[in-house]
Structures are given as structure tokens and as C-alpha cells.
N, C-alpha and C positions, 0 to 999 in steps of 0.2 A: 675175834681177832679184827684188826684194821682193814686187812685185805679184804675179808669176807664181806664187811660193811659196804666198803667202796664198790665192790663188785656187784653187790646187789643193788646199790644206788644206781649205778651206771646202767645195769640191765634194765631196771624200771624206766629210767630217763630214756635209755636209747630205744628201747622197744615201744615206747609210747610215742615218741617223736617220729618213729619209722612207720607207726601205723597211721598217724597222722598225715605226713608229708606224701606218703605212698598210696594214700586211700584211692585217688584217682585210678592209679594203675591196678591196684587190688580189684575194683570194680571192674575196670575193663578185662581183665583176666577172667574173673568170675562170669562175665557175659560171654566173652569168647568160648570158655570151656561148655557153658550151657548150650551154645549154639552149635559147637563142634561135633558134640556126641552126647547120647542121652546118658543120664546118671547124675549123681550129687556133685556139687561144686568141689567138697573136699573129698580126699582120699580115704578109703576104709582100709587103713593098713593094719597089719599085725602089732601088738604092743611092743614098745621099746624098753631097754633096760636104763633106768636112771641112776641117780645117786643111791649109793647101797644097794644096787639091784631093783630097786622099786620099780614096778612097771607102770608105764603110762602112755597114754594115748597122743600121738604126735599130730600136730595139725599141718597138712600139706594140701597144696591145690592138687586135684586129681589130674594126672597126666596120663593115665591109661584108661582103657575100655572099663566098663562096670564089672565087677567081680573079678578083677584080674588076678588076685591071689589064688582064687578057686580054679582060674583056667590054668595057673602055673601047676598047681598040684595035681591036675589031671592030666597034665601033659608030660610024660616021662622024659622026651627030648629036651623039652624046655628046662625041666627040672635039673637035668645032668649039667646043661650049660650054666644054669644059675650058680650051680655048687661049684663047678670047675673053675669059674672066673671069680671066685670070691663073692658069690651073692650078688652078681651083676649079670646082666644080659646084654651084649652089644647087638645093636640094631634089633631090640626087642619088638616083637609084632604086635605087642599088647599096646604099646605107646601110641596116642593119638596125634593129630597133626599138630594141635596147639601143644600137646604134651611134649613133643620134640624140641620145640622153642624154647618152652618155660623151664624144661629140664636143663637145656644146653647153657642158660644162663641164670641157673638156680632160682628162677622166680617162682617155682613151685615150693621152695623153702620158705618164703617170706611170712605165710601164717603162723610160723614157729614163734612169731613175736608174743603171740597168745600163750604159747607154753611157757615163755620167758616171764610174763606178767604173772603167771600162775606159780612161778617158782620152781618149776619143773626141768627147766633149761636155764641156760646163760647165754649172753650174745657170742662169747668165746668159751670153748670147751672141746672136749674130746668128741667123737663121733658117737651119735645116738644109735647103739647097736642092738639088733633084735637077739632075744635071749637065745633062741635057737643057734643064731649065728655064731656066737660066742661059744656056745657049747660045742657044737661041730668043728669049728676053727681050732679051738685049744686042743682038739684030737690031733689035727693034722699039724699043728705046730706047738707042741709040748712046753718049748721054752717061753711061750707067749703068756702062761698063765700067771706069772708074777706081774706082768704089765697089766693084764686085765683087772687083777685085785686093785691095783692102784687107780686105773681109770673108774672103777666103780665107786671110788671114793670121794670123786667129783661130779659136779652136773655136765650133762652133754650140753656141746654148744651149737648155736646157728652157724658158726664159722670156727674154725681151729687151724692147726699146723697142717694136717694132712689135706684140708680143703683148699689151702693156697699154695700147695706143692705137687699137685697132680692128680688129687682126689681118686678116681678109679683105676688109674695107672699104678697105684701102690699097693702091694701085696699085703694081706693081714697082718704077717708077723712084724714088718716095718711100720704098718700103720698105727699098730697098738703100742709099739716102743716110742713112737714120736708122740703120740697121746699121752702116755705115761710121763713122759719127760715134760711135757706141758704142765700136767697136774701137780707134778713135784715143784716146779718152777715158781708158781704162784707169785706172779708180777703183773700189776696193773699196767706198768708201762709196756711189757711184753704183749698184753692184751690189745693196746691201743695199737702196737706196730702190726699185729695180726689182722684187725680190723682194715688199716690202710692197704695192707696187702691183699685183702680180700676183694677190694674193687678192681684191680687189673686182673686177678685170677677169674673173676666171674665174668669180666667181659672178653676174655680170651675163649672162655667156654673149654678150656683144656681139661680133659679126663672125664667129661661128662658123658653119661650114657643115659 
């Protein structure tokens, strides 16, 4: 379809330009992370569910201490809060000093341009959900199953509807409904509108944890 061709073309051009023009910032962030805390530059996060449920490794700058996921699994109190708040932890003790800044302004997400070039993600799309997050949350919100099915028919995005309207302030049931509506809409003009909305949303830092 024309939409799919244009979307992929825009993804390739947009991610390439982003990597080129933002390369000084990316290098500066990588240096800051290495100085701030021991560990790799990129986060070692669990696999995400992509198009048709295919699992892929997402690229993100490390904003937490090393082995953060293992620490979460071994701490019952943290795990309880993680699940209670929709797989988010407010004032997460695992987040580093540099991590707080790059998470607030979504700078940690910029390496996902590599996922876009690989065809695993798009500039605009639904959130890249964890498989276990989808499984657990669908039990809590049974009505969300129909929306999750629609979401997994498309590629996850670097930005999207929920990212520009509150991020972590939006509950799972509302989030998946918004993401499903986006996938059904399939509009290049809507994609451009969401990209424009992303700039003020990121600068405000609203809903970031």
C-alpha cells in the first residue's frame, strides 16, 4: 500500500537525519553515562513485542544502575510498586543522576533510531510493550484484549499518541485504546501532526518517570 511505502520511506530518512544531526548530543550523553556510573552505554532491557508479536531488542541509553532488572526481580517491594503503577516506578532508586535527566526529556529513547532503520520500529506508532506487561495487564483489563490485537498488527513507534498526551500518567486500558485507534487510522498527515506534538511534550517532561 502507498501508506506503508511512504511510512517506511519517512522512517528511513527521518531516523538517518536524526542520527546525523543529533550525533554530538548522542556522543555527549554516552560520555556522561560512562562517567556517572559503571556499566554499558546501552540498557540491557527485556525483549519487547513488535509487529505480529515478534520479539526484538530495543536500543536505549542506560538510565539505571547496572543489572537494574535483576535488582527489580529480587526486591519484592519494588516489584509490587512496579506492577501497581502499570509497570512504572515513580522515584525509582535504580535510576542514576544522568538517567533522571535523559529520562525526563526522553533522550534515552533516541538510540531507537537504530531499531527504526532495522525495520523493527517506526518513527510514530504504539508503545513498544513488554510481552509480560501485555499478558499481565490484559488479565487486569479484559476489555483491552481487542485493542492489543490491533496494536500488534503494526510496528511500535519512537513516539505516538500516548507519548504526547501524558505518557506514564495514562493507565494501560486507556493507553492501548489510544494506540489501537492510531493503528486503525493509518494516516501520514496524522503521523506528522504527532511528530510536531512530540517536541513540546518532550520539553515539558510531563509524565516522565
